C-alpha atoms as a printed R data frame, in Angstrom:
    type eleno elety resid chain resno      x       y       z
1   ATOM     1    CA   UNK     A     1 81.937 -10.349 -45.519
2   ATOM     2    CA   UNK     A     2 81.070  -7.979 -42.702
3   ATOM     3    CA   UNK     A     3 77.805  -6.188 -42.257
4   ATOM     4    CA   UNK     A     4 77.364  -2.842 -40.633
5   ATOM     5    CA   UNK     A     5 73.658  -3.101 -39.883
6   ATOM     6    CA   UNK     A     6 71.930  -2.936 -36.529
7   ATOM     7    CA   UNK     A     7 71.780  -6.738 -35.993
8   ATOM     8    CA   UNK     A     8 74.239  -7.858 -33.328
9   ATOM     9    CA   UNK     A     9 73.618 -11.593 -33.115
10  ATOM    10    CA   UNK     A    10 71.176 -14.462 -33.245
11  ATOM    11    CA   UNK     A    11 68.966 -15.071 -30.214
12  ATOM    12    CA   UNK     A    12 67.320 -18.362 -31.233
13  ATOM    13    CA   UNK     A    13 65.981 -20.472 -34.085
14  ATOM    14    CA   UNK     A    14 62.428 -21.768 -33.973
15  ATOM    15    CA   UNK     A    15 61.388 -25.043 -35.556
16  ATOM    16    CA   UNK     A    16 57.862 -26.414 -35.744
17  ATOM    17    CA   UNK     A    17 56.611 -29.655 -34.233
18  ATOM    18    CA   UNK     A    18 53.253 -31.432 -34.234
19  ATOM    19    CA   UNK     A    19 51.007 -31.563 -31.156
20  ATOM    20    CA   UNK     A    20 51.978 -34.227 -28.632
21  ATOM    21    CA   UNK     A    21 55.622 -34.515 -29.758
22  ATOM    22    CA   UNK     A    22 57.255 -32.933 -26.690
23  ATOM    23    CA   UNK     A    23 58.394 -36.238 -25.119
24  ATOM    24    CA   UNK     A    24 60.129 -37.322 -28.338
25  ATOM    25    CA   UNK     A    25 61.698 -33.868 -28.708
26  ATOM    26    CA   UNK     A    26 63.016 -33.952 -25.130
27  ATOM    27    CA   UNK     A    27 64.417 -37.449 -25.631
28  ATOM    28    CA   UNK     A    28 66.285 -36.301 -28.741
29  ATOM    29    CA   UNK     A    29 67.412 -32.751 -27.963
30  ATOM    30    CA   UNK     A    30 68.227 -33.334 -24.283
31  ATOM    31    CA   UNK     A    31 68.871 -37.081 -24.246
32  ATOM    32    CA   UNK     A    32 70.757 -37.576 -27.524
33  ATOM    33    CA   UNK     A    33 72.185 -34.129 -28.294
34  ATOM    34    CA   UNK     A    34 72.828 -33.232 -24.642
35  ATOM    35    CA   UNK     A    35 71.131 -29.834 -24.810
36  ATOM    36    CA   UNK     A    36 69.614 -28.361 -21.640
37  ATOM    37    CA   UNK     A    37 65.892 -27.706 -21.648
38  ATOM    38    CA   UNK     A    38 65.100 -24.077 -20.863
39  ATOM    39    CA   UNK     A    39 61.811 -23.390 -19.075
40  ATOM    40    CA   UNK     A    40 59.320 -21.462 -21.175
41  ATOM    41    CA   UNK     A    41 57.549 -18.467 -19.643
42  ATOM    42    CA   UNK     A    42 54.120 -19.588 -18.315
43  ATOM    43    CA   UNK     A    43 52.106 -17.753 -20.998
44  ATOM    44    CA   UNK     A    44 54.153 -19.472 -23.714
45  ATOM    45    CA   UNK     A    45 54.302 -22.852 -21.952
46  ATOM    46    CA   UNK     A    46 50.518 -23.081 -22.273
47  ATOM    47    CA   UNK     A    47 51.008 -23.342 -26.055
48  ATOM    48    CA   UNK     A    48 53.109 -26.497 -25.744
49  ATOM    49    CA   UNK     A    49 56.502 -27.116 -27.280
50  ATOM    50    CA   UNK     A    50 59.894 -26.870 -25.606
51  ATOM    51    CA   UNK     A    51 63.098 -24.833 -25.706
52  ATOM    52    CA   UNK     A    52 66.678 -26.116 -25.589
53  ATOM    53    CA   UNK     A    53 70.096 -24.493 -25.184
54  ATOM    54    CA   UNK     A    54 73.732 -25.559 -25.537
55  ATOM    55    CA   UNK     A    55 76.717 -23.256 -25.783
56  ATOM    56    CA   UNK     A    56 75.541 -20.156 -27.637
57  ATOM    57    CA   UNK     A    57 72.773 -22.000 -29.516
58  ATOM    58    CA   UNK     A    58 69.124 -21.878 -28.528
59  ATOM    59    CA   UNK     A    59 66.406 -23.828 -30.321
60  ATOM    60    CA   UNK     A    60 62.699 -23.307 -29.750
61  ATOM    61    CA   UNK     A    61 60.368 -26.106 -30.827
62  ATOM    62    CA   UNK     A    62 56.915 -24.612 -31.235
63  ATOM    63    CA   UNK     A    63 53.731 -26.575 -31.731
64  ATOM    64    CA   UNK     A    64 52.131 -26.185 -35.151
65  ATOM    65    CA   UNK     A    65 48.498 -27.033 -34.493
66  ATOM    66    CA   UNK     A    66 47.391 -27.128 -38.131
67  ATOM    67    CA   UNK     A    67 49.098 -28.536 -41.195
68  ATOM    68    CA   UNK     A    68 52.476 -29.339 -39.591
69  ATOM    69    CA   UNK     A    69 55.290 -29.844 -42.102
70  ATOM    70    CA   UNK     A    70 58.873 -30.400 -40.970
71  ATOM    71    CA   UNK     A    71 61.601 -28.102 -42.246
72  ATOM    72    CA   UNK     A    72 63.440 -30.303 -44.747
73  ATOM    73    CA   UNK     A    73 65.551 -27.621 -46.431
74  ATOM    74    CA   UNK     A    74 65.613 -24.768 -43.898
75  ATOM    75    CA   UNK     A    75 67.685 -25.722 -40.862
76  ATOM    76    CA   UNK     A    76 69.863 -24.475 -38.020
77  ATOM    77    CA   UNK     A    77 73.608 -25.024 -38.370
78  ATOM    78    CA   UNK     A    78 75.007 -26.078 -34.989
79  ATOM    79    CA   UNK     A    79 78.715 -25.943 -34.134
80  ATOM    80    CA   UNK     A    80 80.142 -29.072 -32.505
81  ATOM    81    CA   UNK     A    81 83.531 -29.608 -30.841
82  ATOM    82    CA   UNK     A    82 83.703 -33.373 -31.544
83  ATOM    83    CA   UNK     A    83 81.740 -33.962 -34.722
84  ATOM    84    CA   UNK     A    84 82.610 -37.647 -35.048
85  ATOM    85    CA   UNK     A    85 81.539 -38.424 -31.480
86  ATOM    86    CA   UNK     A    86 78.199 -36.673 -31.979
87  ATOM    87    CA   UNK     A    87 77.588 -38.485 -35.266
88  ATOM    88    CA   UNK     A    88 78.273 -41.803 -33.524
89  ATOM    89    CA   UNK     A    89 75.969 -40.891 -30.633
90  ATOM    90    CA   UNK     A    90 73.141 -39.916 -32.999
91  ATOM    91    CA   UNK     A    91 73.457 -43.082 -35.101
92  ATOM    92    CA   UNK     A    92 73.601 -45.197 -31.924
93  ATOM    93    CA   UNK     A    93 70.117 -43.834 -31.177
94  ATOM    94    CA   UNK     A    94 68.775 -45.103 -34.521
95  ATOM    95    CA   UNK     A    95 68.892 -41.731 -36.289
96  ATOM    96    CA   UNK     A    96 70.836 -41.785 -39.551
97  ATOM    97    CA   UNK     A    97 73.313 -39.038 -40.378
98  ATOM    98    CA   UNK     A    98 74.302 -37.851 -43.851
99  ATOM    99    CA   UNK     A    99 77.837 -36.520 -44.242
100 ATOM   100    CA   UNK     A   100 78.316 -33.669 -46.711
101 ATOM   101    CA   UNK     A   101 81.666 -32.488 -48.066
102 ATOM   102    CA   UNK     A   102 80.275 -29.814 -50.417
103 ATOM   103    CA   UNK     A   103 81.376 -26.910 -48.184
104 ATOM   104    CA   UNK     A   104 85.141 -26.451 -48.709
105 ATOM   105    CA   UNK     A   105 87.177 -26.487 -45.532
106 ATOM   106    CA   UNK     A   106 84.281 -27.570 -43.291
107 ATOM   107    CA   UNK     A   107 83.268 -30.987 -41.999
108 ATOM   108    CA   UNK     A   108 79.539 -31.381 -41.523
109 ATOM   109    CA   UNK     A   109 76.629 -33.759 -41.461
110 ATOM   110    CA   UNK     A   110 72.852 -33.592 -41.423
111 ATOM   111    CA   UNK     A   111 70.172 -35.526 -39.605
112 ATOM   112    CA   UNK     A   112 66.469 -35.190 -38.911
113 ATOM   113    CA   UNK     A   113 64.959 -34.686 -35.473
114 ATOM   114    CA   UNK     A   114 62.122 -37.016 -34.358
115 ATOM   115    CA   UNK     A   115 59.493 -34.957 -36.218
116 ATOM   116    CA   UNK     A   116 61.503 -34.628 -39.445
117 ATOM   117    CA   UNK     A   117 63.145 -31.200 -39.093
118 ATOM   118    CA   UNK     A   118 66.555 -30.992 -40.765
119 ATOM   119    CA   UNK     A   119 69.557 -30.215 -38.535
120 ATOM   120    CA   UNK     A   120 73.098 -29.440 -39.682
121 ATOM   121    CA   UNK     A   121 76.128 -30.049 -37.463
122 ATOM   122    CA   UNK     A   122 79.488 -28.454 -38.292
123 ATOM   123    CA   UNK     A   123 82.882 -29.107 -36.726
124 ATOM   124    CA   UNK     A   124 84.668 -26.210 -35.071
């Protein structure tokens, strides 16, 4: 399916996180997933949270100051060159992964980040 609208791509996906979770987010997104932290502009950095980038994917983790609820259904789908190696790395850091074969022709698994947001990883 091809669209002819004005949208040309995806800049980033934002997920919510509770106050004070930045250290755990950095340990997971940078330490476990190997994403690079991207500095936030000063006006936005004052709000807390952190941004990460790898390949063409950029994730923004913004602080939800009231009534934080992790995204358990909504999620980013991240493309991975070596899906098995990433799954092993994530499980080695005490985060369970759930493999899913419901999408024909695609290998994928899910896991939750340290604050409970759902992440999907798909092999390329």
